[in-house]
Z-matrix of the N, CA and C atoms (Angstrom, degrees):
N
C 1 1.488
C 2 1.496 1 109.36
N 3 1.320 2 120.55 1 138.25
C 4 1.444 3 122.45 2 -179.63
C 5 1.547 4 111.34 3 -67.52
N 6 1.418 5 112.21 4 148.44
C 7 1.394 6 117.65 5 -179.98
C 8 1.507 7 111.00 6 -77.91
N 9 1.276 8 116.10 7 98.19
C 10 1.537 9 119.22 8 -176.54
C 11 1.573 10 108.86 9 -76.59
N 12 1.253 11 122.51 10 -11.96
C 13 1.458 12 123.75 11 172.38
C 14 1.517 13 109.01 12 -65.69
N 15 1.270 14 114.64 13 -43.52
C 16 1.516 15 126.49 14 175.19
C 17 1.607 16 109.01 15 -59.32
N 18 1.238 17 112.35 16 -41.98
C 19 1.461 18 120.76 17 177.11
C 20 1.440 19 110.21 18 -57.57
N 21 1.355 20 118.98 19 -46.95
C 22 1.500 21 123.66 20 -176.92
C 23 1.526 22 105.21 21 -68.28
N 24 1.292 23 122.24 22 -35.18
C 25 1.457 24 119.22 23 -179.26
C 26 1.542 25 111.84 24 -63.10
N 27 1.422 26 112.14 25 -37.10
C 28 1.462 27 117.04 26 179.40
C 29 1.574 28 109.02 27 -65.77
N 30 1.397 29 112.83 28 -50.28
C 31 1.397 30 119.26 29 -173.98
C 32 1.520 31 109.50 30 -61.46
N 33 1.355 32 114.19 31 -36.87
C 34 1.438 33 119.39 32 -175.54
C 35 1.574 34 116.86 33 89.06
N 36 1.313 35 113.39 34 26.52
C 37 1.444 36 119.56 35 -175.40
C 38 1.541 37 106.72 36 -150.91
N 39 1.283 38 117.18 37 136.98
C 40 1.459 39 125.98 38 178.66
C 41 1.553 40 107.73 39 -106.62
N 42 1.356 41 110.30 40 116.11
C 43 1.476 42 118.66 41 -179.62
C 44 1.437 43 113.04 42 -72.47
N 45 1.401 44 112.96 43 138.77
C 46 1.445 45 121.42 44 174.85
C 47 1.535 46 108.00 45 -82.34
N 48 1.375 47 113.41 46 -41.78
C 49 1.492 48 119.05 47 177.00
C 50 1.471 49 106.35 48 -94.71
N 51 1.355 50 119.25 49 104.60
C 52 1.511 51 122.68 50 178.57
C 53 1.444 52 110.27 51 -68.31
N 54 1.272 53 121.69 52 -21.17
C 55 1.435 54 122.92 53 179.77
C 56 1.492 55 109.73 54 -67.27
N 57 1.272 56 116.27 55 -41.90
C 58 1.481 57 121.45 56 177.60
C 59 1.510 58 111.87 57 -56.78
N 60 1.339 59 115.64 58 -42.93
C 61 1.462 60 122.72 59 -173.57
C 62 1.595 61 108.92 60 -68.77
N 63 1.340 62 111.55 61 -38.64
C 64 1.472 63 115.70 62 -177.49
C 65 1.502 64 112.73 63 -69.26
N 66 1.397 65 108.65 64 -38.71
C 67 1.547 66 115.98 65 -175.37
C 68 1.532 67 111.33 66 -69.08
N 69 1.360 68 112.71 67 -33.52
C 70 1.545 69 120.98 68 178.44
C 71 1.432 70 106.19 69 -57.44
N 72 1.356 71 120.01 70 -38.86
C 73 1.485 72 122.00 71 -168.86
C 74 1.540 73 110.78 72 -102.67
N 75 1.313 74 114.64 73 19.97
C 76 1.572 75 118.27 74 -178.29
C 77 1.475 76 106.99 75 -110.66
N 78 1.284 77 115.89 76 112.35
C 79 1.492 78 127.25 77 178.14
C 80 1.541 79 110.51 78 -76.82
N 81 1.344 80 111.74 79 149.38
C 82 1.495 81 118.80 80 -179.75
C 83 1.579 82 112.44 81 -55.18
N 84 1.234 83 117.95 82 -29.97
C 85 1.556 84 123.33 83 -176.18
C 86 1.548 85 108.38 84 -65.55
N 87 1.372 86 117.57 85 -32.27
C 88 1.443 87 118.83 86 175.35
C 89 1.468 88 112.01 87 -74.30
N 90 1.347 89 121.75 88 -47.01
C 91 1.488 90 124.85 89 -177.58
C 92 1.509 91 110.96 90 -66.11
N 93 1.324 92 117.41 91 -13.72
C 94 1.470 93 114.85 92 176.95
C 95 1.512 94 111.23 93 -67.57
N 96 1.301 95 114.72 94 -22.46
C 97 1.493 96 120.67 95 -173.48
C 98 1.569 97 108.49 96 -112.73
N 99 1.314 98 118.64 97 -4.71
C 100 1.446 99 120.45 98 177.50
C 101 1.533 100 113.73 99 -128.61
N 102 1.231 101 117.08 100 179.95
C 103 1.573 102 117.65 101 172.84
C 104 1.476 103 112.92 102 -96.30
N 105 1.325 104 117.11 103 9.27
C 106 1.432 105 117.67 104 177.74
C 107 1.506 106 118.26 105 -72.87
N 108 1.315 107 120.11 106 150.83
C 109 1.344 108 119.92 107 -177.60
C 110 1.477 109 110.69 108 -90.71
N 111 1.425 110 120.94 109 131.37
C 112 1.354 111 125.23 110 -177.46
C 113 1.569 112 115.52 111 -80.28
N 114 1.290 113 117.19 112 -176.14
C 115 1.414 114 121.92 113 -175.23
C 116 1.464 115 117.62 114 -91.90
N 117 1.384 116 116.83 115 12.82
C 118 1.497 117 117.41 116 -172.84
C 119 1.555 118 111.07 117 -71.79
N 120 1.335 119 116.50 118 -36.71
C 121 1.445 120 117.64 119 177.11
C 122 1.466 121 110.94 120 -66.42
N 123 1.240 122 118.88 121 -41.76
C 124 1.442 123 118.34 122 175.66
C 125 1.456 124 117.39 123 -64.51
N 126 1.333 125 117.88 124 -31.26
C 127 1.478 126 128.05 125 170.87
C 128 1.520 127 107.64 126 -56.75
N 129 1.364 128 117.08 127 -48.91
C 130 1.421 129 125.80 128 -177.62
C 131 1.500 130 109.59 129 -56.66
N 132 1.405 131 113.93 130 -51.83
C 133 1.457 132 120.21 131 178.40
C 134 1.524 133 113.34 132 -63.14
N 135 1.322 134 113.04 133 -41.76
C 136 1.549 135 118.26 134 -179.24
C 137 1.480 136 111.28 135 -62.14
N 138 1.336 137 120.12 136 -41.10
C 139 1.363 138 119.45 137 178.62
C 140 1.506 139 114.53 138 -56.88
N 141 1.338 140 119.22 139 -42.08
C 142 1.446 141 120.63 140 176.31
C 143 1.436 142 115.12 141 -67.41
N 144 1.430 143 116.13 142 -41.31
C 145 1.465 144 125.14 143 178.52
C 146 1.511 145 107.92 144 -59.95
N 147 1.309 146 117.47 145 -42.27
C 148 1.495 147 119.72 146 -178.47
C 149 1.470 148 111.78 147 -60.81
N 150 1.427 149 113.24 148 -44.96
C 151 1.497 150 117.45 149 -179.20
C 152 1.418 151 111.40 150 -61.09
N 153 1.340 152 117.83 151 -41.71
C 154 1.496 153 119.86 152 178.63
C 155 1.478 154 114.92 153 -64.20
N 156 1.372 155 113.90 154 -43.57
C 157 1.473 156 119.96 155 -170.31
C 158 1.528 157 106.21 156 -72.10
N 159 1.381 158 121.30 157 -39.95
C 160 1.440 159 119.50 158 178.98
C 161 1.489 160 110.17 159 -70.81
N 162 1.434 161 118.17 160 -37.97
C 163 1.400 162 117.99 161 179.08
C 164 1.548 163 113.78 162 -61.10
N 165 1.343 164 118.23 163 -41.17
C 166 1.363 165 128.46 164 173.94
C 167 1.554 166 112.10 165 -57.65
N 168 1.302 167 117.63 166 -48.18
C 169 1.359 168 121.77 167 179.64
C 170 1.516 169 115.55 168 -62.64
N 171 1.371 170 110.68 169 -47.32
C 172 1.489 171 116.40 170 175.61
C 173 1.490 172 115.63 171 -60.49
N 174 1.250 173 115.81 172 -38.14
C 175 1.504 174 125.47 173 -178.99
C 176 1.416 175 108.66 174 -63.10
N 177 1.351 176 119.69 175 -43.76
C 178 1.509 177 121.29 176 -175.21
C 179 1.597 178 113.80 177 -88.98
N 180 1.231 179 117.41 178 -9.24
C 181 1.440 180 127.49 179 -179.23
C 182 1.420 181 121.94 180 -109.99
N 183 1.416 182 114.23 181 -15.45
C 184 1.490 183 116.95 182 -173.03
C 185 1.506 184 104.90 183 -140.48
N 186 1.290 185 115.87 184 130.62
C 187 1.538 186 120.39 185 177.20
C 188 1.382 187 120.51 186 -89.90
N 189 1.390 188 115.84 187 21.76
C 190 1.402 189 121.26 188 -178.00
C 191 1.535 190 113.06 189 -72.27
N 192 1.306 191 118.96 190 163.08
C 193 1.495 192 120.32 191 178.43
C 194 1.559 193 110.94 192 -78.19
N 195 1.272 194 113.78 193 179.10
C 196 1.479 195 117.87 194 -171.69
C 197 1.542 196 114.41 195 -57.35
N 198 1.371 197 112.68 196 -38.75
C 199 1.425 198 116.74 197 -176.23
C 200 1.589 199 108.31 198 -69.18
N 201 1.276 200 119.48 199 -45.75
C 202 1.481 201 122.89 200 178.87
C 203 1.479 202 106.25 201 -57.58
N 204 1.411 203 124.62 202 -52.78
C 205 1.380 204 123.96 203 -173.21
C 206 1.526 205 112.68 204 -65.74
N 207 1.341 206 114.97 205 -29.00
C 208 1.468 207 116.57 206 177.67
C 209 1.550 208 111.45 207 -67.06
N 210 1.321 209 114.14 208 -43.55
C 211 1.501 210 119.64 209 175.42
C 212 1.427 211 115.52 210 -63.40
N 213 1.378 212 116.80 211 -35.19
C 214 1.470 213 123.17 212 176.31
C 215 1.559 214 109.31 213 -64.66
N 216 1.376 215 114.87 214 -46.71
C 217 1.466 216 122.43 215 178.63
C 218 1.512 217 115.42 216 -55.18
N 219 1.394 218 111.99 217 -42.30
C 220 1.513 219 117.59 218 -179.12
C 221 1.567 220 106.21 219 -58.16
N 222 1.328 221 120.48 220 -43.26
C 223 1.453 222 117.98 221 -174.97
C 224 1.463 223 113.06 222 -62.61
N 225 1.394 224 117.65 223 -31.49
C 226 1.475 225 120.25 224 -174.82
C 227 1.570 226 111.78 225 -86.53
N 228 1.299 227 118.03 226 -22.06
C 229 1.416 228 118.18 227 -176.66
C 230 1.500 229 113.84 228 -105.90
N 231 1.344 230 116.60 229 -1.55
C 232 1.516 231 120.44 230 -176.78
C 233 1.432 232 109.44 231 -72.12
N 234 1.370 233 115.02 232 160.37
C 235 1.395 234 123.43 233 -178.13
C 236 1.543 235 113.20 234 -57.62
N 237 1.447 236 116.69 235 -47.49
C 238 1.429 237 117.53 236 173.74
C 239 1.573 238 115.23 237 -54.22
N 240 1.361 239 116.30 238 -35.70
C 241 1.527 240 120.30 239 179.50
C 242 1.478 241 108.33 240 -67.20
N 243 1.312 242 117.65 241 -41.41
C 244 1.525 243 120.39 242 178.95
C 245 1.419 244 114.89 243 -69.05
N 246 1.342 245 114.57 244 -37.05
C 247 1.510 246 116.49 245 173.02
C 248 1.422 247 116.16 246 -64.96
N 249 1.347 248 118.72 247 -34.96
C 250 1.482 249 121.49 248 175.37
C 251 1.453 250 109.63 249 -70.26
N 252 1.362 251 116.46 250 -33.94
C 253 1.511 252 116.97 251 -179.59
C 254 1.602 253 109.93 252 -67.83
N 255 1.471 254 112.55 253 -37.50
C 256 1.437 255 116.96 254 177.05
C 257 1.522 256 112.82 255 -64.40
N 258 1.296 257 113.08 256 -38.73
C 259 1.455 258 118.17 257 -178.55
C 260 1.534 259 108.71 258 -64.30
N 261 1.346 260 115.01 259 -44.53
C 262 1.491 261 115.85 260 -179.06
C 263 1.536 262 110.64 261 -61.74
N 264 1.331 263 117.48 262 -39.52
C 265 1.395 264 120.54 263 -174.45
C 266 1.533 265 112.21 264 -81.95
N 267 1.343 266 118.21 265 -28.83
C 268 1.441 267 124.18 266 -172.54
C 269 1.554 268 116.00 267 68.65
N 270 1.276 269 116.75 268 37.85
C 271 1.382 270 124.01 269 -174.49
C 272 1.593 271 116.46 270 -64.60
N 273 1.339 272 106.58 271 -32.15
C 274 1.505 273 117.44 272 -172.73
C 275 1.557 274 111.73 273 -59.36
N 276 1.268 275 113.98 274 -27.34
C 277 1.496 276 119.47 275 -175.12
C 278 1.523 277 110.16 276 -68.70
N 279 1.309 278 116.17 277 -19.02
C 280 1.501 279 123.46 278 178.79
C 281 1.517 280 117.21 279 -93.17
N 282 1.392 281 113.41 280 -11.23
C 283 1.437 282 116.67 281 -173.18
C 284 1.518 283 112.26 282 -65.58
N 285 1.265 284 116.96 283 130.71
C 286 1.503 285 122.33 284 175.83
C 287 1.551 286 108.33 285 -88.28
N 288 1.360 287 116.80 286 121.69
C 289 1.457 288 123.81 287 -177.56
C 290 1.484 289 108.99 288 -155.11
N 291 1.354 290 115.25 289 173.64
C 292 1.425 291 122.75 290 176.35
C 293 1.423 292 105.64 291 -121.40
N 294 1.435 293 119.08 292 161.71
C 295 1.404 294 123.63 293 175.91
C 296 1.545 295 108.03 294 80.39
N 297 1.302 296 115.10 295 -177.82
C 298 1.444 297 126.47 296 -176.16
C 299 1.488 298 108.75 297 -93.25
N 300 1.349 299 115.94 298 -168.12
C 301 1.445 300 124.80 299 -173.60
C 302 1.531 301 111.52 300 -59.27
N 303 1.336 302 117.40 301 -28.06
C 304 1.449 303 120.41 302 -178.68
C 305 1.585 304 111.61 303 -63.53
N 306 1.288 305 119.24 304 -18.46
C 307 1.494 306 124.89 305 179.55
C 308 1.527 307 110.92 306 -83.63
N 309 1.359 308 117.60 307 -19.27
C 310 1.388 309 119.83 308 -171.13
C 311 1.570 310 111.79 309 -130.09
N 312 1.313 311 116.45 310 39.14
C 313 1.426 312 118.95 311 176.50
C 314 1.501 313 111.88 312 -96.85
N 315 1.390 314 117.49 313 -159.10
C 316 1.374 315 119.27 314 176.77
C 317 1.499 316 111.29 315 66.50
N 318 1.405 317 113.01 316 -131.78
C 319 1.443 318 123.13 317 -174.56
C 320 1.503 319 115.67 318 -87.49
N 321 1.294 320 114.71 319 15.17
C 322 1.534 321 121.95 320 -171.75
C 323 1.585 322 107.59 321 -61.52
N 324 1.339 323 118.95 322 -46.05
C 325 1.417 324 117.74 323 -173.87
C 326 1.630 325 107.15 324 -66.95
N 327 1.345 326 120.59 325 -48.35
C 328 1.461 327 120.56 326 -175.81
C 329 1.565 328 105.81 327 -65.81
N 330 1.337 329 120.53 328 -39.47
C 331 1.478 330 120.00 329 177.04
C 332 1.510 331 111.59 330 -57.08
N 333 1.322 332 113.32 331 -40.87
C 334 1.516 333 114.88 332 -178.54
C 335 1.528 334 115.86 333 -61.56
N 336 1.384 335 109.87 334 -40.47
C 337 1.475 336 118.01 335 177.83
C 338 1.529 337 108.13 336 -57.31
N 339 1.413 338 114.98 337 -45.94
C 340 1.508 339 117.92 338 -179.66
C 341 1.542 340 113.47 339 -68.12
N 342 1.312 341 115.97 340 -31.69
C 343 1.375 342 112.90 341 176.85
C 344 1.506 343 115.86 342 -75.56
N 345 1.377 344 119.79 343 -30.23
C 346 1.392 345 123.42 344 169.28
C 347 1.581 346 108.92 345 -63.41
N 348 1.278 347 118.20 346 -40.95
C 349 1.483 348 117.34 347 177.74
C 350 1.552 349 114.04 348 -60.90
N 351 1.316 350 112.19 349 -38.69
C 352 1.502 351 121.20 350 176.60
C 353 1.458 352 110.84 351 -58.85
N 354 1.349 353 115.62 352 -50.24
C 355 1.481 354 121.08 353 -174.81
C 356 1.557 355 108.57 354 -68.90
N 357 1.307 356 118.42 355 -37.20
C 358 1.490 357 120.82 356 172.95
C 359 1.443 358 116.28 357 -59.86
N 360 1.363 359 112.60 358 -37.69
C 361 1.509 360 117.12 359 178.24
C 362 1.535 361 107.81 360 -69.12
N 363 1.313 362 124.39 361 -44.34
C 364 1.317 363 121.20 362 -175.20
C 365 1.534 364 113.13 363 -73.79
N 366 1.318 365 114.53 364 -22.48
C 367 1.536 366 114.47 365 -178.73
C 368 1.539 367 112.24 366 -97.94
N 369 1.354 368 114.03 367 -30.65
C 370 1.507 369 111.94 368 -174.62
C 371 1.528 370 109.27 369 -133.19
N 372 1.344 371 123.20 370 8.36
C 373 1.438 372 122.87 371 174.89
C 374 1.541 373 107.93 372 75.80
N 375 1.423 374 107.53 373 -170.66
C 376 1.484 375 117.49 374 178.68
C 377 1.473 376 113.46 375 -64.38
N 378 1.282 377 121.56 376 -23.86
C 379 1.421 378 122.46 377 -179.76
C 380 1.550 379 107.30 378 -63.96
N 381 1.226 380 121.09 379 -52.67
C 382 1.468 381 123.99 380 176.34
C 383 1.508 382 115.59 381 -58.59
N 384 1.389 383 114.50 382 -38.99
C 385 1.477 384 119.36 383 175.45
C 386 1.564 385 110.97 384 -63.90
N 387 1.333 386 115.92 385 -40.87
C 388 1.522 387 114.98 386 -175.06
C 389 1.595 388 108.12 387 -70.63
N 390 1.234 389 115.99 388 -36.55
C 391 1.489 390 122.94 389 -175.62
C 392 1.674 391 105.36 390 -64.47
N 393 1.316 392 116.64 391 -43.65
C 394 1.455 393 123.19 392 176.07
C 395 1.544 394 109.56 393 -62.90
N 396 1.242 395 119.07 394 -49.13
C 397 1.510 396 119.39 395 178.08
C 398 1.474 397 114.57 396 -63.38
N 399 1.244 398 114.94 397 -45.51
C 400 1.507 399 116.72 398 175.36
C 401 1.547 400 111.99 399 -56.65
N 402 1.223 401 117.67 400 -34.60
C 403 1.464 402 121.57 401 -176.89
C 404 1.572 403 110.07 402 -75.13
N 405 1.286 404 115.37 403 -43.08
C 406 1.481 405 119.44 404 -172.79
C 407 1.394 406 119.87 405 -106.93
N 408 1.320 407 120.84 406 -16.90
C 409 1.429 408 124.56 407 177.39
C 410 1.546 409 110.94 408 -103.69
N 411 1.279 410 121.81 409 18.27
C 412 1.418 411 121.58 410 -171.29
C 413 1.594 412 109.92 411 -86.46
N 414 1.324 413 121.78 412 -7.24
C 415 1.387 414 116.08 413 -177.27
C 416 1.582 415 110.08 414 -116.41
N 417 1.289 416 118.35 415 24.84
C 418 1.406 417 120.78 416 -176.28
C 419 1.586 418 110.16 417 -84.18
N 420 1.308 419 118.98 418 131.16
C 421 1.415 420 125.74 419 178.48
C 422 1.434 421 106.96 420 -75.79
N 423 1.365 422 118.42 421 122.77
C 424 1.435 423 118.57 422 -176.54
C 425 1.594 424 114.25 423 -112.00
N 426 1.298 425 110.80 424 10.86
C 427 1.466 426 117.81 425 -176.73
C 428 1.489 427 110.10 426 -77.46
N 429 1.388 428 115.36 427 127.67
C 430 1.431 429 122.35 428 -179.46
C 431 1.489 430 111.59 429 -94.11
N 432 1.334 431 117.04 430 89.42
C 433 1.483 432 120.68 431 -171.95
C 434 1.542 433 111.37 432 -76.28
N 435 1.360 434 116.80 433 -24.09
C 436 1.449 435 119.93 434 178.20
C 437 1.452 436 108.74 435 -63.62
N 438 1.336 437 118.94 436 -46.50
C 439 1.391 438 130.35 437 179.91
C 440 1.585 439 110.11 438 -60.55
N 441 1.313 440 113.29 439 -51.69
C 442 1.518 441 121.99 440 179.22
C 443 1.498 442 110.95 441 -55.11
N 444 1.363 443 115.52 442 -48.01
C 445 1.502 444 127.36 443 -177.44
C 446 1.477 445 106.77 444 -58.83
N 447 1.373 446 115.64 445 -51.67
C 448 1.413 447 117.90 446 -170.98
C 449 1.560 448 111.68 447 -66.78
N 450 1.378 449 115.53 448 -40.27
C 451 1.415 450 120.18 449 178.13
C 452 1.514 451 110.68 450 -60.47
N 453 1.294 452 116.75 451 -40.10
C 454 1.479 453 121.84 452 -178.28
C 455 1.489 454 112.43 453 -65.74
N 456 1.377 455 114.01 454 -45.85
C 457 1.460 456 119.73 455 -177.85
C 458 1.611 457 112.59 456 -67.86
N 459 1.299 458 113.10 457 -40.63
C 460 1.458 459 119.45 458 178.58
C 461 1.595 460 111.46 459 -64.34
N 462 1.483 461 112.35 460 -37.30
C 463 1.427 462 114.60 461 179.84
C 464 1.542 463 109.72 462 -70.13
N 465 1.289 464 121.75 463 -31.31
C 466 1.446 465 123.38 464 -174.97
C 467 1.477 466 112.65 465 -91.02
N 468 1.311 467 119.94 466 -34.04
C 469 1.528 468 116.54 467 -176.50
C 470 1.529 469 113.54 468 -145.45
N 471 1.336 470 114.86 469 19.87
C 472 1.491 471 119.94 470 169.24
C 473 1.536 472 113.93 471 56.36
N 474 1.400 473 112.58 472 27.69
C 475 1.470 474 116.91 473 174.64
C 476 1.529 475 107.49 474 -125.88
N 477 1.281 476 111.02 475 -176.85
C 478 1.518 477 117.39 476 178.09
C 479 1.558 478 105.60 477 -125.88
N 480 1.344 479 115.91 478 152.86
C 481 1.433 480 123.27 479 176.52
C 482 1.472 481 113.79 480 -58.98
N 483 1.320 482 118.02 481 151.15
C 484 1.439 483 123.84 482 177.64
C 485 1.555 484 108.68 483 -108.31
N 486 1.361 485 119.81 484 126.73
C 487 1.459 486 125.12 485 -178.54
C 488 1.372 487 111.14 486 -114.17
N 489 1.333 488 118.41 487 129.62
C 490 1.487 489 125.33 488 175.97
C 491 1.514 490 105.84 489 -122.04
N 492 1.374 491 116.78 490 117.31
C 493 1.479 492 121.53 491 176.93
C 494 1.504 493 114.31 492 -116.67
N 495 1.334 494 115.54 493 135.28
C 496 1.345 495 121.97 494 176.58
C 497 1.538 496 112.44 495 -129.27
N 498 1.238 497 115.77 496 148.61
C 499 1.561 498 120.77 497 179.36
C 500 1.495 499 109.90 498 -83.39
N 501 1.321 500 109.98 499 134.71
C 502 1.472 501 117.53 500 177.73
C 503 1.566 502 112.24 501 -117.31
N 504 1.213 503 119.82 502 173.11
C 505 1.454 504 121.51 503 177.45
C 506 1.531 505 117.23 504 -60.38
N 507 1.349 506 111.06 505 -30.81
C 508 1.467 507 116.54 506 175.34
C 509 1.523 508 119.69 507 -102.79
N 510 1.296 509 116.46 508 -1.04
C 511 1.444 510 121.46 509 175.20
C 512 1.493 511 107.54 510 158.63
N 513 1.312 512 116.19 511 -122.04
C 514 1.478 513 122.34 512 -174.96
C 515 1.528 514 110.86 513 -131.78
N 516 1.332 515 113.53 514 149.16
C 517 1.557 516 120.85 515 174.16
C 518 1.396 517 107.53 516 -126.84
N 519 1.356 518 114.05 517 132.19
C 520 1.441 519 121.13 518 177.97
C 521 1.540 520 113.90 519 -126.84
N 522 1.348 521 111.76 520 137.25
C 523 1.483 522 119.47 521 178.57
C 524 1.541 523 105.53 522 -115.30
N 525 1.304 524 114.91 523 125.66
C 526 1.559 525 119.31 524 179.03
C 527 1.509 526 103.99 525 -115.25
N 528 1.297 527 113.36 526 139.18
C 529 1.501 528 120.91 527 179.36
C 530 1.504 529 107.04 528 -128.36
N 531 1.402 530 112.63 529 143.29
C 532 1.491 531 118.95 530 179.97
C 533 1.575 532 105.91 531 -170.65
N 534 1.295 533 113.44 532 142.66
C 535 1.607 534 116.27 533 174.03
C 536 1.518 535 113.56 534 54.24
N 537 1.272 536 115.38 535 34.51
C 538 1.440 537 121.26 536 177.33
C 539 1.444 538 114.86 537 76.67
N 540 1.331 539 125.54 538 10.99
C 541 1.479 540 133.57 539 179.16
C 542 1.504 541 108.31 540 -123.28
N 543 1.263 542 109.45 541 158.65
C 544 1.532 543 117.74 542 173.25
C 545 1.567 544 108.80 543 -144.03
N 546 1.366 545 113.14 544 157.25
C 547 1.402 546 119.98 545 175.23
C 548 1.543 547 110.33 546 -150.31
N 549 1.278 548 116.05 547 156.72
C 550 1.406 549 122.40 548 -171.21
C 551 1.570 550 113.84 549 -120.43
N 552 1.331 551 123.36 550 140.52
C 553 1.314 552 122.78 551 -179.77
C 554 1.660 553 111.53 552 -143.01
N 555 1.243 554 111.45 553 150.42
C 556 1.538 555 119.36 554 -176.86
C 557 1.569 556 107.33 555 -106.38
N 558 1.330 557 115.71 556 158.15
C 559 1.427 558 119.37 557 169.02
C 560 1.563 559 112.24 558 -175.99
N 561 1.250 560 116.60 559 166.43
C 562 1.422 561 124.52 560 -176.03
C 563 1.498 562 111.22 561 -72.33
N 564 1.355 563 112.09 562 -28.65
C 565 1.503 564 118.19 563 177.33
C 566 1.500 565 109.50 564 -127.65
N 567 1.311 566 119.00 565 169.81
C 568 1.472 567 126.13 566 175.40
C 569 1.492 568 110.73 567 -54.73
N 570 1.313 569 114.47 568 -50.50
C 571 1.479 570 120.95 569 -176.88
C 572 1.547 571 109.44 570 -61.48
N 573 1.228 572 115.05 571 -43.94
C 574 1.486 573 119.86 572 -177.90
C 575 1.544 574 110.34 573 -63.58
N 576 1.319 575 115.01 574 -42.58
C 577 1.472 576 119.31 575 -178.66
C 578 1.593 577 105.91 576 -67.40
N 579 1.275 578 120.45 577 -44.44
C 580 1.514 579 123.95 578 179.05
C 581 1.491 580 107.49 579 -57.08
N 582 1.274 581 122.49 580 -43.49
C 583 1.379 582 126.85 581 -168.19
C 584 1.637 583 101.49 582 -74.41
N 585 1.222 584 119.40 583 -41.65
C 586 1.448 585 123.21 584 -179.03
C 587 1.527 586 110.81 585 -59.29
N 588 1.316 587 113.43 586 -45.95
C 589 1.496 588 122.06 587 -173.16
C 590 1.649 589 102.69 588 -75.74
N 591 1.328 590 119.88 589 -38.09
C 592 1.503 591 114.80 590 175.57
C 593 1.469 592 114.94 591 -63.58
N 594 1.354 593 114.28 592 -34.63
C 595 1.490 594 117.42 593 179.02
C 596 1.581 595 109.77 594 -64.67
N 597 1.325 596 109.95 595 -45.85
C 598 1.526 597 113.39 596 -179.19
C 599 1.496 598 113.47 597 -62.69
N 600 1.275 599 125.70 598 -39.51
C 601 1.371 600 128.44 599 176.26
C 602 1.496 601 113.37 600 -71.91
N 603 1.349 602 119.34 601 -39.51
C 604 1.436 603 124.28 602 175.64
C 605 1.393 604 111.17 603 -58.08
N 606 1.320 605 118.46 604 -42.20
C 607 1.477 606 123.03 605 -179.99
C 608 1.467 607 111.94 606 -70.71
N 609 1.230 608 120.43 607 -25.56
C 610 1.455 609 120.02 608 173.56
C 611 1.500 610 112.49 609 -77.13
N 612 1.302 611 120.35 610 -32.57
C 613 1.408 612 127.24 611 178.86
C 614 1.526 613 116.99 612 -76.54
N 615 1.360 614 115.41 613 -30.67
C 616 1.435 615 119.34 614 -176.25
C 617 1.538 616 113.56 615 -95.11
N 618 1.237 617 124.41 616 125.85
C 619 1.481 618 127.09 617 179.02
C 620 1.483 619 108.33 618 -62.32
N 621 1.351 620 115.16 619 158.56
C 622 1.472 621 122.63 620 -179.28
C 623 1.529 622 114.56 621 -47.93
N 624 1.399 623 110.83 622 -40.76
C 625 1.538 624 115.90 623 -175.67
C 626 1.531 625 110.24 624 -65.72
N 627 1.409 626 116.52 625 -15.26
C 628 1.467 627 116.12 626 -179.25
C 629 1.503 628 112.83 627 -92.52
N 630 1.250 629 118.88 628 12.25
C 631 1.395 630 119.45 629 -172.62
C 632 1.607 631 109.38 630 -71.56
N 633 1.295 632 117.22 631 -22.17
C 634 1.488 633 114.81 632 179.04
C 635 1.497 634 113.13 633 -64.61
N 636 1.343 635 118.42 634 -16.85
C 637 1.477 636 124.85 635 -177.62
C 638 1.569 637 108.68 636 -61.93
N 639 1.372 638 113.88 637 -26.52
C 640 1.407 639 116.59 638 -174.67
C 641 1.491 640 115.37 639 -82.06
N 642 1.342 641 115.25 640 -20.71
C 643 1.435 642 121.92 641 -178.99
C 644 1.469 643 109.92 642 69.84
N 645 1.376 644 112.74 643 -165.49
C 646 1.453 645 116.40 644 -174.90
C 647 1.557 646 108.12 645 -121.86
N 648 1.332 647 117.28 646 164.30
C 649 1.548 648 120.06 647 -179.04
C 650 1.488 649 103.97 648 -59.89
N 651 1.379 650 113.80 649 136.86
C 652 1.433 651 116.91 650 173.98
C 653 1.530 652 111.29 651 -91.46
N 654 1.311 653 113.44 652 144.76
C 655 1.504 654 118.89 653 169.38
C 656 1.511 655 109.20 654 -112.28
N 657 1.289 656 110.33 655 125.91
C 658 1.454 657 117.58 656 -172.46
C 659 1.424 658 115.14 657 -57.99
N 660 1.388 659 119.98 658 -23.99
C 661 1.425 660 119.37 659 179.76
C 662 1.521 661 115.81 660 -89.93
N 663 1.257 662 115.83 661 1.19
C 664 1.477 663 116.49 662 -174.63
C 665 1.548 664 112.67 663 -102.02
N 666 1.250 665 118.42 664 144.51
C 667 1.489 666 125.30 665 175.28
C 668 1.458 667 112.83 666 -83.33
N 669 1.332 668 115.51 667 159.61
C 670 1.466 669 114.10 668 178.22
C 671 1.488 670 113.73 669 -57.54
N 672 1.308 671 112.19 670 133.05
C 673 1.564 672 115.73 671 177.86
C 674 1.631 673 106.60 672 105.18
N 675 1.283 674 116.06 673 -23.66
C 676 1.531 675 114.83 674 -177.64
C 677 1.440 676 108.65 675 -72.73
N 678 1.353 677 119.15 676 139.35
C 679 1.416 678 123.57 677 177.64
C 680 1.512 679 116.22 678 -103.52
N 681 1.430 680 113.67 679 -10.78
C 682 1.373 681 119.82 680 -175.33
C 683 1.447 682 115.42 681 -86.68
């Protein structure tokens, strides 16, 4: 059995309800053979709590309009964002499951993060959730390069960029073309590959003095004006 006390140390929170902690780290493959409850219901709850928590944080820390805030939120609650958060925390090593890696592939990592968020909410409320998000979602890049590139191209030649995506052995490769230039990007998903390619082409098209348009990486726990 995994040492869930170590998991608490990583998360930075001590659960009063030990059952919630255990359930958050219990994969469905294990409960297929036992009477234990798995983490799928907590995952369901955590998804909604994550949406609310990130929405509240962005609302209080960014003065953008609805469209901008919606785009920013997508970057924080997406599967790649949650997978990066799990990788930073190393939560998968505490997951209780049966079978080999084939039983815990796909969305398991992002689902686990949502389950932990659900458990934190039930045990410690939004305060515990906010602390967890600040710790593990602080390094997510929220820049929407596809939007930036499309706006730039439409402004200059009244067209839109052309994206071509192909699947590779390690994920996806995207080539984007516009204004007589092209750039290529790689990613674990089609969206990530498109974003990577869009960023590469945008940086070729925009002169150095335009770099301020991209802004800085946002940290979910910082208020407007904070630099740390």
